[in-house]
N, C-alpha and C positions, 0 to 999 in steps of 0.2 A: 556698638559704636554709634548708630543713629540716635539712640536715647542720650548718649553722652553729649553730642552736639546739640540736641534739643534743650538740655538743661542749661548749657552756656548761652544759647540764644534767648531763652526765657529770662535768664539772669540779666542780660543786657537790656532787655525790654522793660523790666520792672524797676530798674534804678531810677533815681531822680536825674533828670537830664537838664537841669538848670545851668550847668557849667560846661556846656559842650565846646571842646577845642579839638583842633587837628594838630598832629605832630608828625613830622617826617625825620628819618634819621638813618644811620648806618652802624654796622658793627664790624669789627676786625679783631681777630685773635687766633686761637688755637682749637683744634678738633682732636678728639680721641674716641676710642671704642672699647667696649668690653665684650669679649667673645671667645672663640675657641683658640685664638692665638694670643689672647691676653686675658687670662682668667681671674687675675688676682690684683690688678692695679687700676682702680677706678679713676685715677688722676693722671694717667700716662698720656701725654700729648703725642700724636703721631703725624700731624700735618697742620696746615693753615686752614682758616675759615674766614668767610666774610659774607656780608649780606646787607640788605636794605629792608626798611620797615615803614609802614604807615600806621599811625595810631589814632584812634578816636577816643578822646577822653570824655567819658559821660559826666564825670564830676571830679572832685579833688582826690578821689580814692580809687575809682574803678575805670578801666579802659579796655578796649578791644584792639588787638594789634595784629595786623596782617604782616607776615614775615616771609621773606624770600632769601634763602642762604644757599651757599655752595661751600662744601668742606671736603678736605682730603683726609682719609684715614688709611692706615696700613698696619701691618704686622709681619714679623719674621721670626720663626722659631730659632733661627741662628743667633739672635740677641737675647734669648731667654736664659735665666739663671737655673733652669730646670733641665737636667740632662735628657730626660725622656722627650721633652719638646725639641731640644737641639737635634736628637737622633731622628725625629719625625721630619724636620727640615722643610716645612711648608711655609709659604709666604704669600702676601697679596698686597695690592693697592686698590683703593676704591674711591671714586669721586662721588660724593652725595650731593643731590640737588633737592632741596626741601622747600615746600610751600606749606605754611601752617597759619592757623588762626588761634590766637591765645587771649585768655582773660588775664588782665594784670591788675593787681591790688596793691595800692600804697599803704603802708602802715601809718603814715602821717599825711596830713592835708598838704597837698603839693600842687601848685600850678606856678611855673617859672615866671618871674617878673610880675606876679599878680597874687602873691599870697605871702604869709609871714614866714613859712618855712623854706629854707634854701636847700634842704636835702631830705631824703626819705629812703629807708629800705623797702623792698617790694618783693613780691612773689608772683609767679605766673603759672598757668596751667592751660593746656589747649589740645588741639588735634591737628593732624596734617598728613601729608603724603611725601615721601622721599623716594627718589629713583636711585638705584645703585647698580654698579657693573664691576665686580671684582676682576682683577687682572694679575697676571704673574709674569715675571721675567725669567725666560728660559733661553740659554745660549745667546744671550744678548738681544733677544727679541721679546716684545710685549705681546702677550696673548690673553684674550678674553676667556674667562673660565666658565661662564654660565652655559654656553653652547656645548662645552666638552662633557657636561654631566659627570663629573669626576667621582661622584659616589654612586654611579650606576642608576641614577634616577630615570624613570620612564619618560619624563619630559623635563624641559628646562624650568627652573624655578622663576617666579615672577620678577619683573624688572622694577617694580615699585613695592614699597612697604608702607602700611599705615603706621604713623608715629604718634606718640603721646608726649609732647614736650612739657617738662615741668622744671622749675628751678627758682633761683632767687638772685637778687642783685641790689645794687646801692646806686642812687642817682643824686647829682649835686648840681645846683644852679650856678654855672660858672660866670654868668653875666647876661643881663638882658633876658631873652627868651631861649637861650642856649643851655642845654643840659648835657653834662658828661656823666657817664655811668660805667659800672663794671658789673658783669653778671656771668653766671654759669647755669647752664641748662642741659639736663639729661633728656634723652629721647628713648622711650621704650618703643620697641618695634614688634611687628607680628611675623618677623622672618628670622631664620637662624643661618642665613646664607650671605650676610654682608661680607664675610671673609671666605666664602665658597667651601666652608667646612662645617659639618653638622653631626654626622652620625658615624657610620662604619665604613671600613675599606670594602670596596666592591670587588667581585670576581672580574678577572681580566676579560672574560667573555661578555660581561655586561657593559663594557666601556666601548664607545663608539669609534674610536680611532687610536692609532699609535700615539699621537700627541696626548690624548686623554690618559692613556696608560702611563705615560712618562710623567705627567703632572699630577696625577691622582696619588702617586706615591713617589716622593722624591728622597726618601731616606737613603737610598743606595748612593746618592751623590756625596754623602758624608760618612758612609759606613762601608767603604771599600767595595762598593758596587753591589752589596747585599741589601735588598729591600726588607724592611721589617713589617710591612703592612699586609699581614695575612687576612685574606678575605673573611669578613664577618667580625673582625676584631675592631676595637675602638679607634676611630680616626679623629673625632671631635671630643668636646667635653661632655656631650650628651645632654646639655641644658637645652631647653626648648627654643630660646630666643636670644638674639644679640641686642645690644643697645650702644648708643653713641652719645657724645656730648659736644657742645660748643661752648666756649668760654672766651671772654674778651672785653674790650672797651666799646662803649656805645657813644655816639654824639648825635644830638637831635635838636631840632628847632620847632618850637611850639607857636602855632597861630592862635593867640589868645583873643577871644571874642568879647564883645561888650556884656555878654550874659554872665560872665564869670562872677562868682561871689567868693567871699573870703572866709 
């Protein structure tokens, strides 16, 4: 990961900086995730997301973007079209708080109100950190799942994950220095616990409390009181990592300097 950030920084330093401009804006849209409770639909939204960003445009093509965002993701086996998942009956809600730095590349020469092109598609790639805290509703109450160690972990998993944002978008100069855009960006993570589900069912003796026992295996709630989670059998999808995505509309204002060229 340090080498990854070094490459981005060197790229920013070595580009032509004759057309430096600052840009501020925000984004609003939907969030979703792909993991143990959603294994096969990479476009399924599960909550809202919004954020703010500051962008430094080195020239007409390349920019560095500092992004701060909050998004809500969730999943519930009860809504699955797969019977095995419905019988498992797990669910979660999670609020993600992300800070990231991204390199953004325009495919066309673009400076709002200072160039010939009024629009451009673009791509972005970067790195960042996201905090997460999966929770579940049980008997009308909301409980944090990390501290329950529902898979018999020896210690709680981390509260933050390293993320690699990547994606694409389209921006259009709607007038003056204002830009309206639409983008979708996926985030690779280094955790499999965005949804508190990863590996196998734990033995009851390895769970720290009665509440942990009840929330580790909720299949009995829909299977006549009979739990199907035999210790050592599969609880998650056994893939190593979860990922999530943010998509929506962006609106930004660019402070064009006298150094810009066309």
